[in-house]
C-alpha positions, 0 to 999 in steps of 0.5 A: 328393442335395440336387440331386435334391430338385428332381425333378418326381416327388413320390415321388422327392422323398420318397425323396430327403428320407428319404435325406438324413435318414440323414445327420442333422445333417451334412446340415442346413446343406445342406438349409437352404441349398436353401430359397433355390432355388425348384426345390429348396424343396419337397423341401428342406422335406421333407428338414427333416422328417427332420433334427434341426432345432433348431440351425437353428430360428431361421434356419428361422423367419426363412425362414418369416416371409419367405415369409409376407410374400411370400405376403401381398404376392401376396395383396394384388395378387391382391385388386386384380386380382381386383377389376377382372379381371371376365371379361377372360381375360388379367386373370383369368389374372394374378389366378389366377397371383397367387393361386397364388403367394400360396398357394405361399409361404403353404403353404411357410411353414406346412410350414417351421414344421411341420418345427419342430413337428408335420408331420402336424398342419400338413398336416391344417391345410393340407388344411382351410384351403381348405374351404368348411366354416366348421367345418373352417376353424376347426379348422385355425386351432385346430390351428395355434394349438396347435402353432405360434408364433401371432404368426408364423402368425396374419397369414397366415391372413387369406389364407384368411378368407372375404370378405377385403377388405384395402386394395387397391393402385392398379391401375397399381402392381399391374400394374407390380409384376407386370411386375417380379416375380421369377417369369417366369410372373407377368411373362408373365401381367402382360404379357398383361394389360397389352395396351392399357394406355396408362400410360407407365411400363407401356409402357416396362416392357413395352418393356424386357421385350420387349428384355431379359427372359431368359425367352422367354415373357415377351419374346414376351408383352411384344412382343405387348402392345406391338403389340396383336396379338389372340389366335388370329388365325392358328394359325401365330402362336399363342404359348404365352400364347395357347394357355394362354388357349385351354386354360383354356376346355377342360373337360379342363384347366379345373382346372389351375393357370395355371403347369401350363397352361403345361406342357401348352401347351408340349407341344401342336403346331398342326395344320390340316385342310381340309374333309373331310380325315380326322384319324383312321381307325376301326380304326387305332392312335391316338397323338394327342389333338386339341383343336379350336381352330376348326371342327367335327369329325364323329365317325363310327362304321362298323358293317358297311355302316352309318355312324352320326354319333356326334357333332360336336365344335367349338371347346374340345372334343377328339377322339381321346382314347379311343384315346390312353388305351386304346392300342386302335385308333380307335373312330371316324372323325374328319372335318373339317367345313370348315377345322379348326384343332387343338392336338395332344398325343401319347400319351406327352406326354398320359400324363405330363400324367395322371401328374403332374396329378391334376385332369386325370386326374379330368376324363378319367375324367368324360369317358370315362364321358360318351363311353361313354354317347354311344357306347352310345346311338348304337350300342345 
């Protein structure tokens, strides 16, 4: 059961956590031990809310303090990178990743403390901390002050304080710390952001990562940073990190966290179409969504003998999504204008994305409304 706490489905994790709770104190030590495995941590925290935790209270508080310290380290690095990232896409990806890590550790710390006190109160506070409404933020702080050890929680709250401008670390030091981070995803983002940096220690660290890092994505990102390859020169050479930078500009995936973009990027396949080549035919079954990397795609609708140009889609837009979502025949013919490069996602993989990532589901609903308005306007 403890091993199943790492299941990707949150409903499964909830059910497993409740099942572990049936064992009572006999399962407490195993649940606390699972906190040290990043893959099991979220589920282990859930399990603790179903167990008599008093015998392990001091250990749980110690784990919470450690996560708070880690969260604040990531937070300070995020402030530093955010300061100089500007519109530089790779630096912005690193900044977003550092912020995500800081929030993850901080929220896990709060949930650990919630297992010792009042889980529902802590969850209500967590939901309000990111609110832009100062009243909700103040209410969250008041809740945490009333149900937790104030001296433990208070240092963490500066992560959510508006206008936090803590002392920033030297840029090179931040980059080196991120290149040496325990999280492979942070190392990969740091390697991408380090492209073109001439500092000797950065270059030697990149060389070590390219040669020895156990994670393939990190090795590739470090090697590309050393050679100075520019993203998306050729479709055939798109790395996972380059796909992520591209997908981040696609409205359908814009609200996904960087690590989740990696999961989407990993399921895409590259396809190239020549001028006037048909990507999909109206009336045929549709089982692929195309995200346009470069070029244009004509969306044509035939009604009897009359063909209407419904739209032209270009880089960063997508086509073929209606048939993939509805499992109905294609509603339009898709034709390449010039050479068209795409990232393709199959129907089953896209269904997984929608099921596991609510932000994308909401974007799809907005997109469907817009597409239906387009179709009605063109054919009405």
